[in-house]
mmCIF file of the N, C-alpha and C atoms, coordinates in Angstrom:
data_MODEL
# 
_entry.id   MODEL 
# 
loop_
_atom_site.group_PDB 
_atom_site.id 
_atom_site.type_symbol 
_atom_site.label_atom_id 
_atom_site.label_alt_id 
_atom_site.label_comp_id 
_atom_site.label_asym_id 
_atom_site.label_entity_id 
_atom_site.label_seq_id 
_atom_site.pdbx_PDB_ins_code 
_atom_site.Cartn_x 
_atom_site.Cartn_y 
_atom_site.Cartn_z 
_atom_site.occupancy 
_atom_site.B_iso_or_equiv 
_atom_site.pdbx_formal_charge 
_atom_site.auth_seq_id 
_atom_site.auth_comp_id 
_atom_site.auth_asym_id 
_atom_site.auth_atom_id 
_atom_site.pdbx_PDB_model_num 
ATOM 1   N N  . MET A 1 1  ? 2.134  21.953 -3.751  1.00 0.00 ? 1  MET A N  1 
ATOM 2   C CA . MET A 1 1  ? 1.791  20.621 -4.158  1.00 0.00 ? 1  MET A CA 1 
ATOM 3   C C  . MET A 1 1  ? 0.428  20.192 -3.790  1.00 0.00 ? 1  MET A C  1 
ATOM 4   N N  . SER A 1 2  ? -0.391 19.605 -4.532  1.00 0.00 ? 2  SER A N  1 
ATOM 5   C CA . SER A 1 2  ? -1.735 19.316 -4.217  1.00 0.00 ? 2  SER A CA 1 
ATOM 6   C C  . SER A 1 2  ? -1.762 17.981 -3.474  1.00 0.00 ? 2  SER A C  1 
ATOM 7   N N  . GLU A 1 3  ? -2.830 17.721 -2.671  1.00 0.00 ? 3  GLU A N  1 
ATOM 8   C CA . GLU A 1 3  ? -2.929 16.568 -1.874  1.00 0.00 ? 3  GLU A CA 1 
ATOM 9   C C  . GLU A 1 3  ? -2.871 15.225 -2.729  1.00 0.00 ? 3  GLU A C  1 
ATOM 10  N N  . ALA A 1 4  ? -3.427 15.505 -3.853  1.00 0.00 ? 4  ALA A N  1 
ATOM 11  C CA . ALA A 1 4  ? -3.465 14.189 -4.822  1.00 0.00 ? 4  ALA A CA 1 
ATOM 12  C C  . ALA A 1 4  ? -2.052 13.833 -5.208  1.00 0.00 ? 4  ALA A C  1 
ATOM 13  N N  . ASN A 1 5  ? -1.108 14.715 -5.233  1.00 0.00 ? 5  ASN A N  1 
ATOM 14  C CA . ASN A 1 5  ? 0.343  14.352 -5.482  1.00 0.00 ? 5  ASN A CA 1 
ATOM 15  C C  . ASN A 1 5  ? 0.924  13.754 -4.367  1.00 0.00 ? 5  ASN A C  1 
ATOM 16  N N  . THR A 1 6  ? 0.539  13.949 -3.120  1.00 0.00 ? 6  THR A N  1 
ATOM 17  C CA . THR A 1 6  ? 1.190  13.358 -1.985  1.00 0.00 ? 6  THR A CA 1 
ATOM 18  C C  . THR A 1 6  ? 0.601  12.078 -1.459  1.00 0.00 ? 6  THR A C  1 
ATOM 19  N N  . GLN A 1 7  ? -0.504 11.579 -1.953  1.00 0.00 ? 7  GLN A N  1 
ATOM 20  C CA . GLN A 1 7  ? -1.014 10.389 -1.556  1.00 0.00 ? 7  GLN A CA 1 
ATOM 21  C C  . GLN A 1 7  ? -0.428 9.224  -2.449  1.00 0.00 ? 7  GLN A C  1 
ATOM 22  N N  . GLN A 1 8  ? -0.152 8.104  -1.745  1.00 0.00 ? 8  GLN A N  1 
ATOM 23  C CA . GLN A 1 8  ? 0.227  6.967  -2.445  1.00 0.00 ? 8  GLN A CA 1 
ATOM 24  C C  . GLN A 1 8  ? -0.738 6.061  -3.029  1.00 0.00 ? 8  GLN A C  1 
ATOM 25  N N  . PRO A 1 9  ? -0.523 5.292  -4.073  1.00 0.00 ? 9  PRO A N  1 
ATOM 26  C CA . PRO A 1 9  ? -1.580 4.480  -4.541  1.00 0.00 ? 9  PRO A CA 1 
ATOM 27  C C  . PRO A 1 9  ? -1.896 3.361  -3.629  1.00 0.00 ? 9  PRO A C  1 
ATOM 28  N N  . ALA A 1 10 ? -3.053 2.754  -3.633  1.00 0.00 ? 10 ALA A N  1 
ATOM 29  C CA . ALA A 1 10 ? -3.490 1.628  -2.731  1.00 0.00 ? 10 ALA A CA 1 
ATOM 30  C C  . ALA A 1 10 ? -2.693 0.373  -2.880  1.00 0.00 ? 10 ALA A C  1 
ATOM 31  N N  . VAL A 1 11 ? -2.361 0.100  -4.128  1.00 0.00 ? 11 VAL A N  1 
ATOM 32  C CA . VAL A 1 11 ? -1.706 -1.113 -4.374  1.00 0.00 ? 11 VAL A CA 1 
ATOM 33  C C  . VAL A 1 11 ? -0.353 -0.838 -5.156  1.00 0.00 ? 11 VAL A C  1 
ATOM 34  N N  . GLY A 1 12 ? 0.445  -1.817 -5.281  1.00 0.00 ? 12 GLY A N  1 
ATOM 35  C CA . GLY A 1 12 ? 1.797  -1.619 -6.064  1.00 0.00 ? 12 GLY A CA 1 
ATOM 36  C C  . GLY A 1 12 ? 2.966  -1.668 -5.295  1.00 0.00 ? 12 GLY A C  1 
ATOM 37  N N  . TYR A 1 13 ? 4.041  -0.891 -5.693  1.00 0.00 ? 13 TYR A N  1 
ATOM 38  C CA . TYR A 1 13 ? 5.387  -0.965 -5.140  1.00 0.00 ? 13 TYR A CA 1 
ATOM 39  C C  . TYR A 1 13 ? 5.695  0.447  -4.584  1.00 0.00 ? 13 TYR A C  1 
ATOM 40  N N  . LEU A 1 14 ? 6.604  0.406  -3.730  1.00 0.00 ? 14 LEU A N  1 
ATOM 41  C CA . LEU A 1 14 ? 7.138  1.644  -3.209  1.00 0.00 ? 14 LEU A CA 1 
ATOM 42  C C  . LEU A 1 14 ? 8.645  1.795  -3.334  1.00 0.00 ? 14 LEU A C  1 
ATOM 43  N N  . ARG A 1 15 ? 9.226  2.858  -3.711  1.00 0.00 ? 15 ARG A N  1 
ATOM 44  C CA . ARG A 1 15 ? 10.636 3.073  -3.740  1.00 0.00 ? 15 ARG A CA 1 
ATOM 45  C C  . ARG A 1 15 ? 11.158 3.441  -2.369  1.00 0.00 ? 15 ARG A C  1 
ATOM 46  N N  . VAL A 1 16 ? 12.474 3.493  -2.130  1.00 0.00 ? 16 VAL A N  1 
ATOM 47  C CA . VAL A 1 16 ? 12.958 3.684  -0.868  1.00 0.00 ? 16 VAL A CA 1 
ATOM 48  C C  . VAL A 1 16 ? 12.579 5.141  -0.417  1.00 0.00 ? 16 VAL A C  1 
ATOM 49  N N  . TRP A 1 17 ? 12.469 6.054  -1.203  1.00 0.00 ? 17 TRP A N  1 
ATOM 50  C CA . TRP A 1 17 ? 12.027 7.474  -0.768  1.00 0.00 ? 17 TRP A CA 1 
ATOM 51  C C  . TRP A 1 17 ? 10.578 7.502  -0.387  1.00 0.00 ? 17 TRP A C  1 
ATOM 52  N N  . ASP A 1 18 ? 9.778  6.490  -0.999  1.00 0.00 ? 18 ASP A N  1 
ATOM 53  C CA . ASP A 1 18 ? 8.337  6.512  -0.556  1.00 0.00 ? 18 ASP A CA 1 
ATOM 54  C C  . ASP A 1 18 ? 8.284  6.096  0.829   1.00 0.00 ? 18 ASP A C  1 
ATOM 55  N N  . VAL A 1 19 ? 9.105  5.093  1.297   1.00 0.00 ? 19 VAL A N  1 
ATOM 56  C CA . VAL A 1 19 ? 9.158  4.552  2.521   1.00 0.00 ? 19 VAL A CA 1 
ATOM 57  C C  . VAL A 1 19 ? 9.763  5.481  3.654   1.00 0.00 ? 19 VAL A C  1 
ATOM 58  N N  . LEU A 1 20 ? 10.956 6.013  3.211   1.00 0.00 ? 20 LEU A N  1 
ATOM 59  C CA . LEU A 1 20 ? 11.775 6.823  4.134   1.00 0.00 ? 20 LEU A CA 1 
ATOM 60  C C  . LEU A 1 20 ? 11.633 8.285  3.992   1.00 0.00 ? 20 LEU A C  1 
ATOM 61  N N  . GLY A 1 21 ? 10.867 8.738  2.996   1.00 0.00 ? 21 GLY A N  1 
ATOM 62  C CA . GLY A 1 21 ? 10.674 10.085 2.769   1.00 0.00 ? 21 GLY A CA 1 
ATOM 63  C C  . GLY A 1 21 ? 11.755 10.767 2.047   1.00 0.00 ? 21 GLY A C  1 
ATOM 64  N N  . ASP A 1 22 ? 11.592 11.983 1.400   1.00 0.00 ? 22 ASP A N  1 
ATOM 65  C CA . ASP A 1 22 ? 12.467 12.588 0.640   1.00 0.00 ? 22 ASP A CA 1 
ATOM 66  C C  . ASP A 1 22 ? 12.059 14.118 0.634   1.00 0.00 ? 22 ASP A C  1 
ATOM 67  N N  . ARG A 1 23 ? 12.856 14.974 1.254   1.00 0.00 ? 23 ARG A N  1 
ATOM 68  C CA . ARG A 1 23 ? 12.576 16.454 1.327   1.00 0.00 ? 23 ARG A CA 1 
ATOM 69  C C  . ARG A 1 23 ? 12.496 17.203 -0.006  1.00 0.00 ? 23 ARG A C  1 
ATOM 70  N N  . LYS A 1 24 ? 13.403 16.676 -0.859  1.00 0.00 ? 24 LYS A N  1 
ATOM 71  C CA . LYS A 1 24 ? 13.332 17.264 -2.255  1.00 0.00 ? 24 LYS A CA 1 
ATOM 72  C C  . LYS A 1 24 ? 12.116 17.032 -3.090  1.00 0.00 ? 24 LYS A C  1 
ATOM 73  N N  . ARG A 1 25 ? 11.541 15.811 -2.851  1.00 0.00 ? 25 ARG A N  1 
ATOM 74  C CA . ARG A 1 25 ? 10.342 15.454 -3.581  1.00 0.00 ? 25 ARG A CA 1 
ATOM 75  C C  . ARG A 1 25 ? 9.119  15.770 -2.695  1.00 0.00 ? 25 ARG A C  1 
ATOM 76  N N  . GLY A 1 26 ? 9.339  16.396 -1.623  1.00 0.00 ? 26 GLY A N  1 
ATOM 77  C CA . GLY A 1 26 ? 8.082  16.622 -0.701  1.00 0.00 ? 26 GLY A CA 1 
ATOM 78  C C  . GLY A 1 26 ? 7.334  15.451 -0.123  1.00 0.00 ? 26 GLY A C  1 
ATOM 79  N N  . ILE A 1 27 ? 8.106  14.432 0.027   1.00 0.00 ? 27 ILE A N  1 
ATOM 80  C CA . ILE A 1 27 ? 7.441  13.117 0.588   1.00 0.00 ? 27 ILE A CA 1 
ATOM 81  C C  . ILE A 1 27 ? 7.754  12.943 2.034   1.00 0.00 ? 27 ILE A C  1 
ATOM 82  N N  . GLN A 1 28 ? 6.752  12.746 2.784   1.00 0.00 ? 28 GLN A N  1 
ATOM 83  C CA . GLN A 1 28 ? 6.914  12.518 4.223   1.00 0.00 ? 28 GLN A CA 1 
ATOM 84  C C  . GLN A 1 28 ? 7.370  10.996 4.388   1.00 0.00 ? 28 GLN A C  1 
ATOM 85  N N  . PRO A 1 29 ? 7.991  10.716 5.471   1.00 0.00 ? 29 PRO A N  1 
ATOM 86  C CA . PRO A 1 29 ? 8.511  9.298  5.698   1.00 0.00 ? 29 PRO A CA 1 
ATOM 87  C C  . PRO A 1 29 ? 7.390  8.479  6.249   1.00 0.00 ? 29 PRO A C  1 
ATOM 88  N N  . LEU A 1 30 ? 7.214  7.345  5.856   1.00 0.00 ? 30 LEU A N  1 
ATOM 89  C CA . LEU A 1 30 ? 6.262  6.274  6.372   1.00 0.00 ? 30 LEU A CA 1 
ATOM 90  C C  . LEU A 1 30 ? 6.993  5.690  7.719   1.00 0.00 ? 30 LEU A C  1 
ATOM 91  N N  . ILE A 1 31 ? 8.259  5.533  7.485   1.00 0.00 ? 31 ILE A N  1 
ATOM 92  C CA . ILE A 1 31 ? 9.059  4.970  8.623   1.00 0.00 ? 31 ILE A CA 1 
ATOM 93  C C  . ILE A 1 31 ? 10.284 5.857  8.704   1.00 0.00 ? 31 ILE A C  1 
ATOM 94  N N  . PRO A 1 32 ? 10.268 6.633  9.773   1.00 0.00 ? 32 PRO A N  1 
ATOM 95  C CA . PRO A 1 32 ? 11.318 7.630  9.933   1.00 0.00 ? 32 PRO A CA 1 
ATOM 96  C C  . PRO A 1 32 ? 12.729 7.131  10.479  1.00 0.00 ? 32 PRO A C  1 
ATOM 97  N N  . VAL A 1 33 ? 13.354 6.390  9.709   1.00 0.00 ? 33 VAL A N  1 
ATOM 98  C CA . VAL A 1 33 ? 14.800 5.944  9.946   1.00 0.00 ? 33 VAL A CA 1 
ATOM 99  C C  . VAL A 1 33 ? 15.658 6.369  8.922   1.00 0.00 ? 33 VAL A C  1 
ATOM 100 N N  . SER A 1 34 ? 16.934 6.379  9.082   1.00 0.00 ? 34 SER A N  1 
ATOM 101 C CA . SER A 1 34 ? 17.936 6.755  8.107   1.00 0.00 ? 34 SER A CA 1 
ATOM 102 C C  . SER A 1 34 ? 18.095 5.522  7.108   1.00 0.00 ? 34 SER A C  1 
ATOM 103 N N  . ARG A 1 35 ? 18.670 5.897  5.952   1.00 0.00 ? 35 ARG A N  1 
ATOM 104 C CA . ARG A 1 35 ? 18.823 4.826  4.863   1.00 0.00 ? 35 ARG A CA 1 
ATOM 105 C C  . ARG A 1 35 ? 19.701 3.811  5.426   1.00 0.00 ? 35 ARG A C  1 
ATOM 106 N N  . THR A 1 36 ? 20.718 4.203  6.057   1.00 0.00 ? 36 THR A N  1 
ATOM 107 C CA . THR A 1 36 ? 21.749 3.106  6.634   1.00 0.00 ? 36 THR A CA 1 
ATOM 108 C C  . THR A 1 36 ? 20.954 2.206  7.726   1.00 0.00 ? 36 THR A C  1 
ATOM 109 N N  . THR A 1 37 ? 20.072 2.733  8.577   1.00 0.00 ? 37 THR A N  1 
ATOM 110 C CA . THR A 1 37 ? 19.352 1.885  9.449   1.00 0.00 ? 37 THR A CA 1 
ATOM 111 C C  . THR A 1 37 ? 18.337 0.918  8.566   1.00 0.00 ? 37 THR A C  1 
ATOM 112 N N  . TRP A 1 38 ? 17.738 1.586  7.643   1.00 0.00 ? 38 TRP A N  1 
ATOM 113 C CA . TRP A 1 38 ? 16.897 0.796  6.794   1.00 0.00 ? 38 TRP A CA 1 
ATOM 114 C C  . TRP A 1 38 ? 17.496 -0.382 6.150   1.00 0.00 ? 38 TRP A C  1 
ATOM 115 N N  . TRP A 1 39 ? 18.691 -0.165 5.370   1.00 0.00 ? 39 TRP A N  1 
ATOM 116 C CA . TRP A 1 39 ? 19.338 -1.224 4.754   1.00 0.00 ? 39 TRP A CA 1 
ATOM 117 C C  . TRP A 1 39 ? 19.880 -2.270 5.729   1.00 0.00 ? 39 TRP A C  1 
ATOM 118 N N  . ASN A 1 40 ? 20.404 -1.860 6.803   1.00 0.00 ? 40 ASN A N  1 
ATOM 119 C CA . ASN A 1 40 ? 20.821 -2.757 7.799   1.00 0.00 ? 40 ASN A CA 1 
ATOM 120 C C  . ASN A 1 40 ? 19.671 -3.787 8.303   1.00 0.00 ? 40 ASN A C  1 
ATOM 121 N N  . GLY A 1 41 ? 18.554 -3.006 8.520   1.00 0.00 ? 41 GLY A N  1 
ATOM 122 C CA . GLY A 1 41 ? 17.180 -3.785 8.909   1.00 0.00 ? 41 GLY A CA 1 
ATOM 123 C C  . GLY A 1 41 ? 16.878 -4.830 7.862   1.00 0.00 ? 41 GLY A C  1 
ATOM 124 N N  . VAL A 1 42 ? 16.953 -4.342 6.547   1.00 0.00 ? 42 VAL A N  1 
ATOM 125 C CA . VAL A 1 42 ? 16.540 -5.244 5.493   1.00 0.00 ? 42 VAL A CA 1 
ATOM 126 C C  . VAL A 1 42 ? 17.523 -6.428 5.545   1.00 0.00 ? 42 VAL A C  1 
ATOM 127 N N  . ARG A 1 43 ? 18.758 -6.179 5.622   1.00 0.00 ? 43 ARG A N  1 
ATOM 128 C CA . ARG A 1 43 ? 19.791 -7.299 5.692   1.00 0.00 ? 43 ARG A CA 1 
ATOM 129 C C  . ARG A 1 43 ? 19.546 -8.360 6.781   1.00 0.00 ? 43 ARG A C  1 
ATOM 130 N N  . GLU A 1 44 ? 19.079 -7.713 7.977   1.00 0.00 ? 44 GLU A N  1 
ATOM 131 C CA . GLU A 1 44 ? 18.893 -8.470 9.193   1.00 0.00 ? 44 GLU A CA 1 
ATOM 132 C C  . GLU A 1 44 ? 17.518 -9.165 9.277   1.00 0.00 ? 44 GLU A C  1 
ATOM 133 N N  . GLY A 1 45 ? 16.664 -8.758 8.201   1.00 0.00 ? 45 GLY A N  1 
ATOM 134 C CA . GLY A 1 45 ? 15.346 -9.433 8.231   1.00 0.00 ? 45 GLY A CA 1 
ATOM 135 C C  . GLY A 1 45 ? 14.300 -8.700 9.081   1.00 0.00 ? 45 GLY A C  1 
ATOM 136 N N  . LYS A 1 46 ? 14.736 -7.539 9.545   1.00 0.00 ? 46 LYS A N  1 
ATOM 137 C CA . LYS A 1 46 ? 13.742 -6.669 10.392  1.00 0.00 ? 46 LYS A CA 1 
ATOM 138 C C  . LYS A 1 46 ? 12.879 -6.118 9.606   1.00 0.00 ? 46 LYS A C  1 
ATOM 139 N N  . TYR A 1 47 ? 13.240 -5.586 8.343   1.00 0.00 ? 47 TYR A N  1 
ATOM 140 C CA . TYR A 1 47 ? 12.305 -5.025 7.426   1.00 0.00 ? 47 TYR A CA 1 
ATOM 141 C C  . TYR A 1 47 ? 12.094 -5.905 6.155   1.00 0.00 ? 47 TYR A C  1 
ATOM 142 N N  . PRO A 1 48 ? 11.055 -5.547 5.468   1.00 0.00 ? 48 PRO A N  1 
ATOM 143 C CA . PRO A 1 48 ? 10.686 -6.421 4.300   1.00 0.00 ? 48 PRO A CA 1 
ATOM 144 C C  . PRO A 1 48 ? 11.791 -6.554 3.263   1.00 0.00 ? 48 PRO A C  1 
ATOM 145 N N  . LYS A 1 49 ? 11.795 -7.734 2.610   1.00 0.00 ? 49 LYS A N  1 
ATOM 146 C CA . LYS A 1 49 ? 12.711 -7.954 1.503   1.00 0.00 ? 49 LYS A CA 1 
ATOM 147 C C  . LYS A 1 49 ? 12.432 -7.304 0.261   1.00 0.00 ? 49 LYS A C  1 
ATOM 148 N N  . PRO A 1 50 ? 13.408 -6.604 -0.314  1.00 0.00 ? 50 PRO A N  1 
ATOM 149 C CA . PRO A 1 50 ? 13.051 -5.741 -1.476  1.00 0.00 ? 50 PRO A CA 1 
ATOM 150 C C  . PRO A 1 50 ? 13.061 -6.552 -2.759  1.00 0.00 ? 50 PRO A C  1 
ATOM 151 N N  . ILE A 1 51 ? 12.521 -5.960 -3.835  1.00 0.00 ? 51 ILE A N  1 
ATOM 152 C CA . ILE A 1 51 ? 12.453 -6.630 -5.199  1.00 0.00 ? 51 ILE A CA 1 
ATOM 153 C C  . ILE A 1 51 ? 13.232 -5.809 -6.066  1.00 0.00 ? 51 ILE A C  1 
ATOM 154 N N  . LYS A 1 52 ? 14.187 -6.435 -6.808  1.00 0.00 ? 52 LYS A N  1 
ATOM 155 C CA . LYS A 1 52 ? 14.967 -5.745 -7.865  1.00 0.00 ? 52 LYS A CA 1 
ATOM 156 C C  . LYS A 1 52 ? 14.311 -5.752 -9.128  1.00 0.00 ? 52 LYS A C  1 
ATOM 157 N N  . LEU A 1 53 ? 13.967 -4.571 -9.580  1.00 0.00 ? 53 LEU A N  1 
ATOM 158 C CA . LEU A 1 53 ? 13.142 -4.399 -10.950 1.00 0.00 ? 53 LEU A CA 1 
ATOM 159 C C  . LEU A 1 53 ? 14.273 -4.353 -12.018 1.00 0.00 ? 53 LEU A C  1 
ATOM 160 N N  . SER A 1 54 ? 15.300 -3.697 -11.739 1.00 0.00 ? 54 SER A N  1 
ATOM 161 C CA . SER A 1 54 ? 16.501 -3.585 -12.577 1.00 0.00 ? 54 SER A CA 1 
ATOM 162 C C  . SER A 1 54 ? 17.808 -3.377 -11.791 1.00 0.00 ? 54 SER A C  1 
ATOM 163 N N  . GLU A 1 55 ? 18.918 -3.124 -12.449 1.00 0.00 ? 55 GLU A N  1 
ATOM 164 C CA . GLU A 1 55 ? 20.161 -2.904 -11.657 1.00 0.00 ? 55 GLU A CA 1 
ATOM 165 C C  . GLU A 1 55 ? 20.067 -1.761 -10.618 1.00 0.00 ? 55 GLU A C  1 
ATOM 166 N N  . ARG A 1 56 ? 19.432 -0.790 -11.139 1.00 0.00 ? 56 ARG A N  1 
ATOM 167 C CA . ARG A 1 56 ? 19.307 0.432  -10.321 1.00 0.00 ? 56 ARG A CA 1 
ATOM 168 C C  . ARG A 1 56 ? 17.952 0.797  -9.660  1.00 0.00 ? 56 ARG A C  1 
ATOM 169 N N  . VAL A 1 57 ? 16.978 -0.195 -9.870  1.00 0.00 ? 57 VAL A N  1 
ATOM 170 C CA . VAL A 1 57 ? 15.591 0.068  -9.384  1.00 0.00 ? 57 VAL A CA 1 
ATOM 171 C C  . VAL A 1 57 ? 15.283 -0.999 -8.296  1.00 0.00 ? 57 VAL A C  1 
ATOM 172 N N  . THR A 1 58 ? 15.056 -0.584 -7.080  1.00 0.00 ? 58 THR A N  1 
ATOM 173 C CA . THR A 1 58 ? 14.656 -1.551 -5.910  1.00 0.00 ? 58 THR A CA 1 
ATOM 174 C C  . THR A 1 58 ? 13.363 -0.980 -5.443  1.00 0.00 ? 58 THR A C  1 
ATOM 175 N N  . VAL A 1 59 ? 12.486 -1.925 -5.146  1.00 0.00 ? 59 VAL A N  1 
ATOM 176 C CA . VAL A 1 59 ? 11.065 -1.573 -4.595  1.00 0.00 ? 59 VAL A CA 1 
ATOM 177 C C  . VAL A 1 59 ? 10.711 -2.644 -3.525  1.00 0.00 ? 59 VAL A C  1 
ATOM 178 N N  . TRP A 1 60 ? 9.772  -2.141 -2.805  1.00 0.00 ? 60 TRP A N  1 
ATOM 179 C CA . TRP A 1 60 ? 9.063  -3.018 -1.879  1.00 0.00 ? 60 TRP A CA 1 
ATOM 180 C C  . TRP A 1 60 ? 7.609  -3.121 -2.090  1.00 0.00 ? 60 TRP A C  1 
ATOM 181 N N  . LYS A 1 61 ? 6.981  -4.261 -1.922  1.00 0.00 ? 61 LYS A N  1 
ATOM 182 C CA . LYS A 1 61 ? 5.471  -4.394 -2.067  1.00 0.00 ? 61 LYS A CA 1 
ATOM 183 C C  . LYS A 1 61 ? 4.817  -3.467 -1.117  1.00 0.00 ? 61 LYS A C  1 
ATOM 184 N N  . ARG A 1 62 ? 3.896  -2.730 -1.536  1.00 0.00 ? 62 ARG A N  1 
ATOM 185 C CA . ARG A 1 62 ? 3.115  -1.859 -0.578  1.00 0.00 ? 62 ARG A CA 1 
ATOM 186 C C  . ARG A 1 62 ? 2.553  -2.619 0.439   1.00 0.00 ? 62 ARG A C  1 
ATOM 187 N N  . SER A 1 63 ? 1.956  -3.793 0.136   1.00 0.00 ? 63 SER A N  1 
ATOM 188 C CA . SER A 1 63 ? 1.316  -4.620 1.278   1.00 0.00 ? 63 SER A CA 1 
ATOM 189 C C  . SER A 1 63 ? 2.380  -5.013 2.341   1.00 0.00 ? 63 SER A C  1 
ATOM 190 N N  . ASP A 1 64 ? 3.599  -5.339 1.957   1.00 0.00 ? 64 ASP A N  1 
ATOM 191 C CA . ASP A 1 64 ? 4.645  -5.568 2.996   1.00 0.00 ? 64 ASP A CA 1 
ATOM 192 C C  . ASP A 1 64 ? 4.969  -4.381 3.797   1.00 0.00 ? 64 ASP A C  1 
ATOM 193 N N  . ILE A 1 65 ? 5.095  -3.187 3.286   1.00 0.00 ? 65 ILE A N  1 
ATOM 194 C CA . ILE A 1 65 ? 5.236  -1.899 4.049   1.00 0.00 ? 65 ILE A CA 1 
ATOM 195 C C  . ILE A 1 65 ? 4.030  -1.816 4.896   1.00 0.00 ? 65 ILE A C  1 
ATOM 196 N N  . GLU A 1 66 ? 2.880  -1.973 4.460   1.00 0.00 ? 66 GLU A N  1 
ATOM 197 C CA . GLU A 1 66 ? 1.646  -1.714 5.337   1.00 0.00 ? 66 GLU A CA 1 
ATOM 198 C C  . GLU A 1 66 ? 1.671  -2.672 6.578   1.00 0.00 ? 66 GLU A C  1 
ATOM 199 N N  . LYS A 1 67 ? 2.016  -3.994 6.370   1.00 0.00 ? 67 LYS A N  1 
ATOM 200 C CA . LYS A 1 67 ? 2.036  -4.943 7.259   1.00 0.00 ? 67 LYS A CA 1 
ATOM 201 C C  . LYS A 1 67 ? 3.135  -4.567 8.428   1.00 0.00 ? 67 LYS A C  1 
ATOM 202 N N  . LEU A 1 68 ? 4.278  -4.056 7.834   1.00 0.00 ? 68 LEU A N  1 
ATOM 203 C CA . LEU A 1 68 ? 5.242  -3.590 8.848   1.00 0.00 ? 68 LEU A CA 1 
ATOM 204 C C  . LEU A 1 68 ? 4.646  -2.337 9.605   1.00 0.00 ? 68 LEU A C  1 
ATOM 205 N N  . LEU A 1 69 ? 4.133  -1.467 9.065   1.00 0.00 ? 69 LEU A N  1 
ATOM 206 C CA . LEU A 1 69 ? 3.629  -0.383 9.770   1.00 0.00 ? 69 LEU A CA 1 
ATOM 207 C C  . LEU A 1 69 ? 2.536  -0.757 10.847  1.00 0.00 ? 69 LEU A C  1 
ATOM 208 N N  . GLU A 1 70 ? 1.643  -1.733 10.479  1.00 0.00 ? 70 GLU A N  1 
ATOM 209 C CA . GLU A 1 70 ? 0.752  -2.257 11.464  1.00 0.00 ? 70 GLU A CA 1 
ATOM 210 C C  . GLU A 1 70 ? 1.503  -2.907 12.568  1.00 0.00 ? 70 GLU A C  1 
ATOM 211 N N  . SER A 1 71 ? 2.616  -3.611 12.339  1.00 0.00 ? 71 SER A N  1 
ATOM 212 C CA . SER A 1 71 ? 3.215  -4.375 13.353  1.00 0.00 ? 71 SER A CA 1 
ATOM 213 C C  . SER A 1 71 ? 4.051  -3.478 14.305  1.00 0.00 ? 71 SER A C  1 
ATOM 214 N N  . ILE A 1 72 ? 4.353  -2.277 13.872  1.00 0.00 ? 72 ILE A N  1 
ATOM 215 C CA . ILE A 1 72 ? 5.135  -1.322 14.724  1.00 0.00 ? 72 ILE A CA 1 
ATOM 216 C C  . ILE A 1 72 ? 4.122  -0.225 15.220  1.00 0.00 ? 72 ILE A C  1 
ATOM 217 N N  . GLY A 1 73 ? 3.027  -0.274 14.969  1.00 0.00 ? 73 GLY A N  1 
ATOM 218 C CA . GLY A 1 73 ? 1.999  0.728  15.392  1.00 0.00 ? 73 GLY A CA 1 
ATOM 219 C C  . GLY A 1 73 ? 1.964  1.949  14.612  1.00 0.00 ? 73 GLY A C  1 
ATOM 220 N N  . GLY A 1 74 ? 2.518  2.007  13.389  1.00 0.00 ? 74 GLY A N  1 
ATOM 221 C CA . GLY A 1 74 ? 2.361  3.104  12.536  1.00 0.00 ? 74 GLY A CA 1 
ATOM 222 C C  . GLY A 1 74 ? 1.044  3.205  11.838  1.00 0.00 ? 74 GLY A C  1 
ATOM 223 N N  . VAL A 1 75 ? 0.890  4.171  11.090  1.00 0.00 ? 75 VAL A N  1 
ATOM 224 C CA . VAL A 1 75 ? -0.299 4.316  10.298  1.00 0.00 ? 75 VAL A CA 1 
ATOM 225 C C  . VAL A 1 75 ? -0.141 4.028  8.742   1.00 0.00 ? 75 VAL A C  1 
ATOM 226 N N  . ALA A 1 76 ? -0.873 3.077  8.278   1.00 0.00 ? 76 ALA A N  1 
ATOM 227 C CA . ALA A 1 76 ? -0.740 2.574  6.973   1.00 0.00 ? 76 ALA A CA 1 
ATOM 228 C C  . ALA A 1 76 ? -1.731 3.414  5.976   1.00 0.00 ? 76 ALA A C  1 
# 
């Protein structure tokens, strides 16, 4: 896989696998927690509120994830 395929766009939305990583897709996690931990954190307000684009498509604003990474000392 080329480096161009692994980089995220500078603006837009991220799917759950973009945030938590996905081995099958070759995506490294931005936030290395389990899906259960992630969704519990979303419910508790620890992680950003998602946006439902359709019944089966949930995304997060890239800017919200970048702010979260900055606040926890991650790399945006």
